C-alpha positions as CSV (number, residue, x, y, z in Angstrom):
1,M,26.2,28.3,79.5
2,L,27.7,30.2,82.6
3,K,28.0,28.3,86.2
4,A,28.1,29.3,89.3
5,R,31.9,28.9,89.5
6,D,32.1,31.4,86.9
7,I,30.4,33.7,88.4
8,M,31.2,33.5,92.0
9,N,33.3,35.4,94.1
10,A,35.9,32.8,95.2
11,Q,36.9,34.5,98.4
12,P,33.8,35.1,100.3
13,A,33.1,37.2,103.6
14,Y,33.3,35.2,107.0
15,C,32.2,35.7,110.5
16,D,31.4,33.4,113.4
17,M,28.6,32.6,115.4
18,D,29.5,35.1,118.1
19,T,30.4,38.0,115.6
20,P,28.5,41.0,117.5
21,L,25.9,43.3,115.4
22,S,28.3,46.4,115.6
23,E,31.5,44.6,114.1
24,I,29.0,43.1,111.0
25,A,27.4,46.6,110.4
26,R,31.0,48.0,110.3
27,R,32.6,45.4,108.3
28,F,29.4,45.9,105.7
29,A,29.7,49.4,105.2
30,D,33.9,49.3,105.2
31,Q,34.1,46.3,103.1
32,G,30.9,47.4,100.8
33,I,29.8,43.8,101.2
34,S,26.2,42.8,101.4
35,G,26.7,39.3,103.2
36,L,29.1,37.3,105.2
37,L,29.0,33.4,105.7
38,V,28.6,32.2,109.5
39,V,31.1,29.6,109.8
40,N,31.8,27.5,112.6
41,E,35.9,26.9,113.9
42,D,35.8,24.5,111.3
43,R,34.8,26.8,108.8
44,R,31.8,24.4,108.1
45,L,28.7,26.8,107.3
46,L,25.7,27.5,109.4
47,G,24.0,30.1,108.0
48,V,24.2,33.4,105.8
49,L,24.0,36.8,107.2
50,T,22.9,40.0,104.7
51,E,22.2,43.4,105.2
52,S,18.6,42.8,104.8
53,D,19.0,40.9,108.0
54,L,20.3,43.9,109.8
55,I,17.6,46.2,108.4
56,D,14.8,44.0,109.1
57,Q,16.3,44.0,112.9
58,Q,16.5,47.7,113.0
59,A,12.8,47.9,111.3
60,K,11.8,45.7,114.7
61,L,13.5,48.9,117.2
62,H,10.5,51.0,119.0
63,V,11.0,54.3,118.5
64,P,9.4,56.4,121.2
65,T,7.7,58.9,121.2
66,A,6.5,61.5,123.2
67,I,3.3,64.3,123.5
68,A,4.3,67.7,124.1
69,I,1.9,69.5,126.7
70,F,2.3,73.4,127.4
71,D,5.8,73.3,126.5
72,M,6.7,70.2,128.1
73,V,8.1,67.6,126.1
74,I,6.9,64.0,127.6
75,P,8.2,60.9,126.3
76,L,6.3,57.8,126.1
77,G,8.1,54.5,126.4
78,E,11.9,55.8,126.7
79,G,12.1,52.5,128.9
80,R,11.0,49.8,126.1
81,F,13.5,52.0,123.8
82,E,16.5,51.7,125.9
83,R,15.6,47.8,126.6
84,E,15.4,47.2,122.9
85,L,19.0,49.1,122.1
86,D,20.4,47.3,124.6
87,R,19.1,44.1,122.8
88,M,19.9,45.2,119.9
89,Q,23.3,45.6,121.0
90,A,24.1,41.8,122.3
91,L,23.1,40.7,119.1
92,T,25.5,38.2,117.4
93,A,25.6,36.7,113.9
94,G,23.8,34.0,115.6
95,D,21.1,35.6,116.3
96,L,20.9,37.1,113.1
97,M,21.9,34.6,110.4
98,S,19.8,32.7,108.3
99,G,20.2,28.8,108.4
100,P,20.6,26.2,107.5
101,A,21.8,27.9,104.4
102,T,20.5,27.3,100.6
103,T,23.6,26.6,98.9
104,V,24.2,25.8,95.0
105,G,27.1,23.9,93.3
106,L,30.0,25.0,91.3
107,D,28.2,23.4,88.0
108,T,24.4,24.9,88.6
109,G,23.8,27.1,85.8
110,L,23.1,30.5,85.6
111,N,19.5,30.2,85.0
112,E,19.3,27.9,88.1
113,I,20.5,30.2,90.3
114,A,18.8,33.3,89.1
115,A,15.4,31.7,90.0
116,L,16.3,30.3,93.3
117,M,17.5,33.8,93.9
118,N,14.1,34.7,93.2
119,D,11.9,32.4,94.0
120,S,13.4,32.0,97.5
121,E,13.8,35.5,98.2
122,L,17.9,35.3,98.5
123,H,20.3,38.3,98.4
124,C,23.9,35.5,98.4
125,I,24.1,32.2,98.1
126,P,26.6,29.9,99.0
127,V,29.0,27.9,96.4
128,V,29.6,24.7,98.2
129,D,31.5,21.6,96.9
130,G,30.8,18.7,99.8
131,D,31.2,20.5,102.8
132,N,33.6,23.1,101.2
133,I,32.9,26.6,100.8
134,E,33.9,27.5,97.2
135,G,32.8,31.0,97.0
136,V,29.5,32.9,97.3
137,I,26.8,34.5,94.8
138,T,25.0,38.0,95.2
139,Q,22.0,39.5,93.3
140,H,24.7,41.7,91.9
141,D,26.9,38.7,90.5
142,V,23.7,37.4,89.1
143,I,23.0,41.0,87.5
144,R,26.6,41.2,86.3
145,A,26.8,38.2,84.5
146,L,23.2,38.4,83.3
147,A,24.0,41.6,81.4
148,R,27.1,40.3,80.3
149,R,25.5,37.4,78.8
150,Q,23.1,39.9,77.1
151,A,25.7,41.9,75.7
152,G,26.8,38.6,74.3
């Protein structure tokens, strides 16, 4: 039976609470990752930040509307848009993360991990041994492991 230790990424990506939104988005794009573990200066897990957390913030952004009258465009809510954009640009990992993080141990079974991800709508789960972060498991890791198991 496959366990967390068998399917985890043993080198998870980290950031601290003060990491700005712009750097988080760049790391997701440049490194091809879908989540970051948010840690303190002692590398203790504080929470998890995923692409979905960024998308949720983007969905909250108010985009201004405009009315066209006699060939003139009159923006409505432009000031609100600028304030929202400024607010978003000031966000950090600490503002966006989900925490405390749901974790699993090294010996947690694949079926339990898959059920936990499904039931709790989690995109990634840190793997811990006591207070030590050992790795991370993403939905992609679970799907790959399930496919390997099916192929047999």
